[in-house]
N, C-alpha and C positions, 0 to 999 in steps of 0.2 A: 347718455352723456358720459357714463363711467365705463361702459363695457362690463359692468359687474351686475350680478343678479340682485333684485331688491332684498332678498334674504341676507345679502352681504352688506347692505347699506342701512338697514333699519327702516326701509320704506315699503315693507311687505304687507302692511295692513292699512287699507284705505288710502285716502289722499290727504294732503295738508289743507285743513280748513282755515281760511281767514286768519283769525288771531291766535292760532295755535303756535306757540313759540318753539318751533323746530323746523329743520330743513335737511337737505342733502348734506351729510356731515362734511365739515371743512377739510378733513384729512383725505377726502376723495379727490383725486385729480380727474378733471373732466375734459371733454373733447377739445375746446378751444385752447386749453393749456397745453395739451399734447401737440396741437397744430402750431402753436407758438414756437415750439422747439424746432419745427420744420421751416420756420421763417414766414408763416402765413399771416396775413392781415385777417382780423377776426371780428365779424360784426353779427349782431343779433337783432332781428325784427320780429316782434310778436310776443307770444305767451311764455312766461317763465315757470311759475308754479313749482319751484323747488325750494321755497322758503324765503322770507324777507324780514323776519323779526329783528334781525340785525343787518346792517349794511353789508357785512362781510359775506352774507349768504346770497347777495344779489349779483346779477350778471357782470357788472363792471368790476367786481372784485374776484371774479372767477374765470378770468381769461379773455373776456370780451373787451374790445376797445370801445365799442359803442353798443347801446341798447335803446331801441325805440319800441315801446309796447307796455305791457302790464305785468304785474306780479302774481295776481291770484289765478284761480282756475277758470273763472268765467266772468261775464259782465255784460252790460248793455253795449250793443254794437255802435250806438250813436253818441250817447252822452258819457260813455266810458266809466260809469259807476259800477260798483260791484256790491251785491247784496248777499251777505252770508245768511242773514235772516232779517226780519223786519226791524230788529233792534241794532243790527250791525250793518251799516250801510255807508258807503263813501266813495270818493273818486279814486280811480286807479289807472293812471296813464302817465308814463315817464319818458323823458328823453335823457338818457344816461342816468344821472343821479338827481335830476330836477323834475318836479312835477310839471307836466306839459298840458296846458289847457287849450292849446291852439286847435286841437282836433275835435273839440266838442261840436256835435252836430254832423260830423262826417263819418261815413260808414267805415268800419275798421279794415275790412278787406281792401278797400280802395286806398286807405292811408298806408297800409303795409305794402301794397303794390308800389305806390309812389316812393316810399322810403327805400325799398329794395332797389328800385330802378335808379334812384339818386346815388346810392352806394356804388352800384355798377358803373354809372356814368363817371363818377369821380375817382374810380379806382385806377391806380398806377399799374398798368398791365405787366410791368417788369417784375412785379411781386405776385405771389400766389394769393388767392382769396378763399376764405372759408366764410360762407354766409349761411347762418342758421335762421330759418324762416318759418317758425311755427305759427301759421295763421290761426286766428280765432275761429274762423269757419271750419266746420259747421256745428260748433258747440252750441248748447243752449245758452240763452242770455240769462237775465236775472230771475232767480226763483226765491220766494214763491210769488212775489207780487209784480214782477216785471214782465216784459215781453219775452216769451220763451224763444221764438224764432223770428228773425228780422232780416229783411232784404230790401234793397231799393225797388220802388214801384216798377221801374223800367225792366227789371229782371222778372218780377212776378208776372208781368203782362206777357212774357214769353211762353208761359205754360198754361194757356186757357183750357187745354184738354185735360188737365189734372183737376178733378172735381173737388177733392178734399183740400181745404184751404191750408192746413198744416203741411201737407205733402207738396202743395204748390209753392209755398214759401221756402220749404226745404230745398226743392229743386232750384229755386231762384238763388239761394245761398251757394249751392254747388256751382251754378252757372257763373256767378260773380267770381268765385274762387278760380274757376277754369279760365276766365278771361284774364285774371291777375297773373296766373302762372304763364299763360301764353304771352302776355306782355313782357314778362321778365325773361323768358326764353328768347324772344325776339330781340330784346335789348342786349342780351349776351351775344347774339349773332351780329348785331350791328356794331358792337364794340370789338368784334373779332376775338371774343373769348370762348365762344361755344365749342370750338374745335378741340379745346383742351379742358373741357369742363365735364364734371360728373354731376348729374342731377338725380337726387333720390327723393321720391315722393311716397310718403308712407303714412299710415294711420298708427295710432298708439294703442288702440283697442277696438273691439267690435262696437257696432253702433248702438246708441241708446234708442231702441225701437219701442213702438207701441205706447208712447207717452212716458217712458223712463226719462226722468229729468225734464219733463215737458217737451221732449223731442219727438221727431217723426222719422227717424232713420229706419233702415231695414237691413236685417241680416238674413232674411228668408232665402232659402229654406233651412238655414242652420238654426240650431237650438240656442235659446238664451239671448242675452243682451250684454252690453257693457257692464263691467263690475261682477260678472259671473264667470265661472270656470268652464261653462259650456263652450262649444266651438264658436257660437255667435258672439261670445265675449272675448275669447282669446285669439281667434283667427283674424288676421288683418290682411288687407290687400295693399298693393303698392306697385311701383315700377321704378326702374332705373333707366335713365336715358343718357347716352354718352357716345360720341364718335370713337372713344377709346375701347369700346366693347368689340371683341373680335367676332362674336356671334350675336345676331340681333333678331328681333321679331319672334321670339319664342316665349312661351308661358311656362314658368317653373312652379311646380308643386312641392319642391324640396323644402325641408325644414330650414327656415332662417329665423333666428330669434332676434328680438330688438337689440339685445346686447352685442350682436354680431356687427352692427354698423360701425362701431368705433374701430375694432381691429381691421375690418374690411376697408374702410376709407383711409385709415392711417397707412395701410399697405399701399393702396392706390396712389397716395400722395408721396410715396417714396420712403416712408418710415419702415422700421423693422419691428414686426409684431412682437419680437422677443423683448423689446424695450417696455412693453405694456405688462405690468405685473398683476397677478392675482385676478385674472379676468374669468368671467363665465363665457364671454363672447368668443367666437371663433372667426378667423379670417376666411371670408367667403369671396374674396376678390377674383381668384382664379375660377371659381365655380361660376360666378356671374359673368365674367368675361367670355367664357366659352360654353356655357350651359354644361359644365363639367359634372363629374361624378359627385355624389353627396359627400359632405365632410361632417355633417351633423346627423346623429342618429337618435338623439333624445333632447327633450326640452322639459325642464321643470317649469310648469306654469306658475305655481306659487305654493308657499306654505305659510298660512296665516295662523300664528299661535293664539290670536285673540278670538277669532270666530271658529277656530278648530277645523278649517278647511284646507285641502291640499289637492293638487292635481299634477300629473306628470304624463308625458308622452315618451314612450320608448319604442322605437321602430314603428310598427303599424298600430300599436295598442296605446290606449289612453286610460288611465285610472284616475278616479276622483272620489273623494269622500269628505264627509263633514255634515254639519247641520243642513237642513233643507234651505237651499239658497234663495228660493223665490225667483221670479222672472225666468222660470225654467221651461217655458213653452216655446212654441213655434209661431212667429208673428208675421203674417204677410202684411204688406203695406195697407194703410187705411183705404177702405173701399167706399166710404160714404162721403157725401158732399159736405156734411157738417163736421166740425171738430169733435171727434168722438173716439173713444178707445174701442168701440164695438167693431169687430172685424167680420168680413165675409169669410167664414171658416167652414163652409159645408164641403162635401166631398165631390162636388161637381168639378168638371174640368174647366177651371177659370183661366181666362186669357187676361193677363195683367198688363199687356203692352200698352193699353190706352192710358195707363198711369205713368208712363215713362216716356222719355225722349225716344221717338221711333228710330232714330239713328243709332241708338245704343242697344236696343233690346231686340233680340231675335225671337225669343220665346220665353215665357215665364209661366210655369204651371205648378200646382201643388206637387211636390215630390221632385221637381227638377227645375233648375234655373240654368239658362244658357245665355250668357251675355256675349254679344258680338261687337267688340270695340271697332271703331272706325279703322284702326290699324291693328295688326296682330291677329292671333288665332283666338277662336272662341274659348271661353272658360266655362266648363260645364260641371255642375254639381248634381250627381244622381243619387238620390236617397233610397230608392227602392220603395216597396210598399210599407206603409206605416201600420204597425200592429195596434190592435185595440188597447193594449196595455202600455203603450209607449210612454205615457205620462206617469205611470205608477210602478213600472218594473225596476226602477232605481230608487232604493231607499238609502241614500248615501249617509244619513245620520246613523244608521244601524250598521251597515256593512259597506265596504268599497264597491264601486260600480266600475265595470270594464267595458270598453267599446273598441271595436276594430274600425279605425277611422277611415282607411281607404275604401272599404265596402259599405260603411255606415257613417258617413260624414255628418249626418243629421242626428246621430245619437238616439236612434229609435230602439236599439236592441242591446240591453244590458246582458253581456255574456259571461259575467263573473262566475256564476254557479258552475258552468261547464268548463271553466279554464282557471281553476284555483291555483295551478302551478304558476301561471302568468301573474295572477293577482299577488301571490306570495312574493314573487321577484320584484314587482313594481312597488309593493309596500316596503320591501327592504331597501329599494332605491331611495324612497322618500325618507326613510329612517336614516339612511346614510347622509342625505342632504341636511337633515335636521342637525346632525352632529357637527356640521360645518357652519351652522347659523350662530356665529359667535356674537353678532350684534342684535340685541333685542329690538323690537319695534320702537321707533323714536317718538311715537305719538305722545302729545302732551295735551292737557286740558286747555280749553279756551282761556285766554288771558284777557280780562276786561280792560286792561291798560292798552290793548291793541285796538279797541273800538274807535273807529273814525270820529265818533262824537267827542272824544277827548283828545283828538289829534287834528283839529282844524278841518274835519270833514274829509280827511285823506287817509287812505290805506298806506301806511309808510312804516319803515323800520322804527319800532317804538321802544326798543330796549337799548338804543344807542345813548 
């Protein structure tokens, strides 16, 4: 939203939990505000999760003309309650600045599809449109006592070949999302808007695999999960679709950071990137249009002064250090029919294609994944042989670890000891970034006054 790195905004340590009274600082200008300057109509459908303790932190006060969705990070897909824990539980669904109960009992993916299509249908095509559509899918639902993964029965029935019930429900959630996106794209075409549209579909982090947050995602064969600094946590997939692209049908492995989307889309919309101040993001519009030469050579993954972790990618090398992060293994999809965290993790040549839609998977084996999309070229991740000490050769709490990502994307081989010159340079880079971290983490303790129990059962701005 800002084009700035979390270390510049005070959001570099964890996420905003329920009744913590902080959010994205109000002195930050965000994407809809920039697009307003270009004459765009600006609508938001879906998840906010950038703070709501005061109304000024919510979407309607930060550049959006409408908002239909929820404020917190997760919730039940049908009753739209959100459970921070068993003592902090309440309803969280809004239309603009008013609590909206009309969607109770309806699946959020379908609600958001309907709302997005309504916005498109009503839009005056003489004006440009910016639609921010962060679906709830495929995030976990309520924890710890709610339903973690939810999907309509009609979608679950589409995947009888997936034995594990969690993976089957997860596939159903993806399928419902896929149908929603397809419906919206078709609506743009019917409205004669698609020919001048840019559609960006992207994740915000790696998947919560192997039961992390009760989920059943998969980053395999990459290492780690969401909320870690391993490639499985920081590497995301996405695509951009637009008739405005000059080169199409290609797969890019170039570095694009999430902060790049603001300057990239602002440029595509006719703005001048020089009008955006103090960014970490880089304009990638020309790169994406033509599959052009790289313009980014490094990415700071994060510096968290609370848990003392940090990671950076410069060129082909990635350095990370800090306390043992946990969730640092390699997690193939669940292979059992029952809901279980036990994995089939022997060294046999396993064929996982039976656990996926056969139209999407060409081959999936330990050490290599090759996805064959219906359109476009295959994306292959080749890890090479896994050494016996892969799980123990990085002791990041003691010394920094170094990986050569192009040849070792699965982070099997810590090569720090034999490349101390590179380690020294990357540590210096992180130290340089630390010197620019003028905003400390904004994290605040939980405020009991934000508990829905004292706010009519609603998660709402409680400090107004």
